[in-house]
N, C-alpha and C positions, 0 to 999 in steps of 0.2 A: 788658441791663445795660451801662453804659458808664462809663468812668473820667471824672471831672470834676475841675476845679480848686476849690480853696477849703477843703480839709480839712474841719474840723469846722464852719467857717463857711459851707460850701456848704449846710448843713442849715438850713432855715427855723427861725428863732427861736433861733439861737445867736449869741452875742457872745463874744469872747475877747481876752485880751491877757496878756503876761508880759514880765518883765525878767530880765536875766541879768548879774550882777556878780561875775566871778571864778567861784569854786565856788558862789556863792549864786544862787538864782533864786526868783522868785515869780510864779505866774500865777492868773488867775482866769478861769473860764468861767461864763457866764450862760445858763441854758436851763431852762425850767420844763415839767415833765411827769412822767408815770409813770417810774419808775426801777428798775433791778436791779443788783445787784453780786455779784461773787465775789471771794474774799478768800484770802489765804495759808493754807496748812495747817500752816505752822510754828507750833509751840505758843508761841513767844515772838512775840506779835503786837503790832505797833507801835500807839501811842496813837491816831493818826488813824484807823486801821482799827477800832478799838474804837467810836469815835465814829461814823464813818460808818455802819457796820453797824448800830448802834443806831437812827439816823435812818431808814435805809431800811426796817428791819424795822417801825418804828412807824408810817410814813406811806406807804411804797411810792411815794413821790415825791421829787423834788429840784427845787430853783429855781437853785441855783448851786454851784460848787465853788471851793475855794481850795487851792493847792498850792504847797509850797515844795521846792526842791532844796538839796543841800549838807548836810543834817541829816535822818536818818530819824526823829527823835523815837521811837526804839524802845528799849526797855530802860530807860525814863526815869521809871518809877514813876507815882505820883498826879501829880507835877508835869507829866509827860508829857501825861497825860490833861486835866488842867486847861488846859495850853497848847494843846492841840487843841481844845478847847471854846471857848477864848478866841478862836482864829483863826475859828472858825464865827460866833462872835457879832460879831466886828469886821466881817466881811463882811456879816452879816445886818443890822447897824445902818446900814451904808453904803448898802445896797440897799432897806432898809425892808421886810425880810422875816423870816419866822420862822427863827431860827437851826437849828431841827430839820430844816429843808428845805436845809440847807447841807452838802455833802460836803467832808471834809477829807483831804488826801493829802500825804505827804511822802517824800523819798527822799534817801539820802546815808549819812553815817556813823552807825553804830549806838552807843548809849551815851553820847551827850553831849546836854545840854540845848539846847533851841532857843534862837536868838538872837531873841527876841521883840521887842526894840528895832528890829532890822533890819526885821523883817516889819511891824511897826506903822508905821515911818516910810516904808516903800515901798508899802505898800497903796494909799494914796489915788492916786499916780500911775498904778498900774496899772488901777484902776477908772475914772479919768478917760480913760483911753486905749482902752478896750473898743471893739472894731470888729467888725461882721459881714461881714468880707471876708477874702480870702486873707491879708492882712497880719496880721490878728488870729489867725488859726490858726497861722501861722508863729511869731509871737511866743510864744504859749502852748506850742508844740512846742519851742522853744528853750529856754524857761525851765525845763523839767523835765529837761534833759539833765544827766548827770553825766559819766561816762566815755565816753558816746556820742560817735561821730565824725560821725554824720549824724542830722539831724532825720527823724522817722517820722511821716508822716501820709499820709492817703488819703481819697478821697470818691468815691462811686458813685451813679449815678441808675438806678433800676430801670426797667424797661419800663412800669410803672405810674405813673411819675413820682415815686415816693417816693425820698428820698436818704438815704444812710447815710455819715457821715463819722466819722474817728476819728484820735486821735493817740497815740503811745505813746513810751515810754523804756525802754531796757534794753540793757545790753552785758555785764555781769558779775553774778554771783550770780544765775544764771538756771537753774533748773529748776522753773518754775512748776507747782504741784500744786493748783489751786484748787477767780493763776496761779502791781542791784536794778531789777522791772519794774512799770510803770504803764500803763494804757490807758483812755482816756476816750473813749467812742463816743457818737454821737448819732444820731437819726434823727427825721424829721418825719412818720413814719407815725402813724395812730391805732391804738394797740394796748394792750390790757389789761396791767396789771402782771404778773399770773401768767403770762400767755403770753410777755411780754418776758423774764421771768426763765428760762423753759424754753428760749426761742430762744437766750439768752446762754449758758446752761449747755451746750446742744448745740454751739455755735459754739466756746466755749472748749476744750471737750474735743477739737475737731478742730484746733484751731490752738495757742494758748499752752501748753496741757497737753501738746503734743507737740513742745516746743522745749527744747533743752538746750544751754547754753553751757559750763557748768562743774559742773553737778550740784548746786549750792547752791541751796536754796529760801530766798528772801529773807523777812524778817520784814515786808515792807512791800508785797508784791504784792497788786495791786488792779485789777480790771476794772469799769468802771461803764458802764451804757447807759441813757440817758435819751431818751425818745420825747416830743417837743414836740407832735406831732399837727397842726402848723400846715399840712401839705400838704393836710389834709381827706380824706385817702384811708385807707381801712382795707385793709390788704394782704391778698392771698392768702398764707397762712402759708408755703407751700412757697417762693414767690418771695422773701418776706422773709428766710427762713432761708437760702436760696441766697446772697443778697446780703451778709447779716451773716457767714456762713462766709467767704466771699471776702474781705472787708475784714479779718477778723481773722488769716486765714491769711496774707495778705500782709504784715501787721504782723509777724507771727511769724517770717516769713521775713527781714524787715528787721532784726529783733532778733538772729537766728542769724547772719546774714551781717555784722553790725556788732559781733559778740562781741569782748571785749577782746582785742586783739592779733590777731584773725582775718585770714586771708588768702583762705579758701576756705569756701564755703557747702557743707554737706553735706546731701543729702537721702536719706533711708533709707527704702524702700518695702519693706514686707513683705506678700507675698500667700501664699494657700494655707494660711493658719492654720486650726486647728479652731474657735477662737473669736475674737471681736473683741478680748478682752482679751489674748490670747496674741500677736495681731498688734502690739498697741500695746506690750506688754512687749519684744518682740524688736526693734521698730523703735527704741524709746528706748534699749535697751541699746547698739545700734551707735553712735548719736550721742553717747551719754555716755561711751563706753570712752575713756579716756586714751590707750590703745594704738592705737586706730583713729585717733583724732584727730592723734596725733603722727606715725603713719605717713603719713597724708595731708599734714600739713605738710612732712614730709621727702621727700614723692614716693617713699616706699619701698614697693615692692609686695608687702608682707607681708600678703597677703589673708586668711590663716589668723586673723588677729586678729578679722576680722568673724565667722567661723564660731564662735570661742570665745565673743564677746559674745552671739550668738544661743543658744548652748548653755547659758549661765548665766543668761539673762534670766528664766527661769521659765515660758517658753512650752513647750508640748509640741513636741518635736523628734525626728524619725527622720532620722539622719545619712545613711541610705541614699536618702532622698527629697528631701534638701536641694539647692537650686540657687543659684548666686551669679553675678550679673553687675555690672559696673561700666560707667558711661557718663559722658560729659561733654556729652551732648545732641547731639553729632555723631558720636563713635565710640562703639561699644559692644562689650565683649569679655565672653563667658561664661567663667568660671573654673571652675565646678563645674556638673555636670548630673546632677541625681538621685543625687548621692553620688559620681559619677565626676569625677576631677580632670582638667580639660583644660589648665590652665597648667602645662605641663611643660617649656617650652623658654624660652631667654633672649628671643626675639622677643616672645613673649606677655608677659613680665614687664616688658620695655621699653615696649611699648605701655600697659600698665597704669600705669606710672610716669608717663607723659605725661598720661594721663587724670587722675591725681591732681593733676597740676600745674595743672589748669585752674581758672577761678574758681568753678565749681560742679561738684561731684562727686556723681553719682548712684549709689547702692548698692541693688541690687535683689535681694531674697532670696525665693525661692519655697520655702515649707516643704513643699509637696506633700502636705497632710494635709486640707485643707478649703476653704472659699469665703471666709473672712475675710481682711480686708486693713487696713493702717494706714500712715500715713506720718508720719515724724518729721523734724525739721530741727535741725541742729547746725552746729559749725564746727570748724576745725582748732585745735589747741592749740600755741601758739608761744612763743618765748622772751619776746615782748613781753607776753604774758598774765602771766608771772611778774613781769616788772619793773613793770607797771601796778599789780598787787596788793600787790607788796612795797613800793611807795612811796606807796601810796593816800592816807595821811593825812600824809605828810611831803614 
């Protein structure tokens, strides 16, 4: 497997474009094939997700996607659903396809009606600009940004020649539980819809479902995967799963590191758990904890906050067997070894403070109880997170 340029347009059969005007954005992706989706577990589910979920459930295929940013079209009642269906029909009419093969996505402010006039007037120029190259992927990735500081896109080519590409957005209101975040992924592999959904579920559980920025689950979280089949290659499922896992994990890390106001990426790895779910619970509790996140922002060597988070996570814990290590990728310091505290002098705490000041902070917890492990990603919690969200609509 190797990284390649082109984002989603590196995948055969994909064309894309998008525009961004202030807080408003509009993107279109055209790619036909078997499709699978995963959607927010928030019980207040946005209108475009209702429509897209219906379309995928009915046909198991997609031909195109339309997405807007700046407005979530969430908690907008029947009018919101009608607007989402209208977006699908508008794109379908322009492309001469069945609207039930169109996915719809939105991201932005909740509880406000869509500006359908803006979408209607700008859609023709987006369609006329569709490109099957790097520029097209960039334009679509930029169109879906809200408080994101960086575009998020990636593409890989597997040893078999199959390509997988994806774009994503997300910086705040992030604790996907599927997964505000969106991800649109594409592959040119030949793969059945049921298997595609299985692979997507596995990959999302290892990636976006292990990312926490602020602990809020959006009304609009959506991950879509479409297989165009244009490579002519039917993959070994192990190779395809490995490639998809890599793509979504890398995007998940991009989302965590680009968290609103974030200055550091936190990676929490929990090993030695009795069960896989215990490892997942403990790892996510660490990156979700406001006290852990603020300690890392302040480079405050208050490592006991990690222990506390693991203890309340719901995982089985024996404090006499628990070990804790921090690392920045170069330096590593063990603070607890099987319940025994090693961080007892100022020199150790000073070194821990320096590790916390690096751009990526690794927290490794060994529960010492079993063979299961999991990794989660998050970011520090800063003054800017409060400022950005205090001023989000004003």
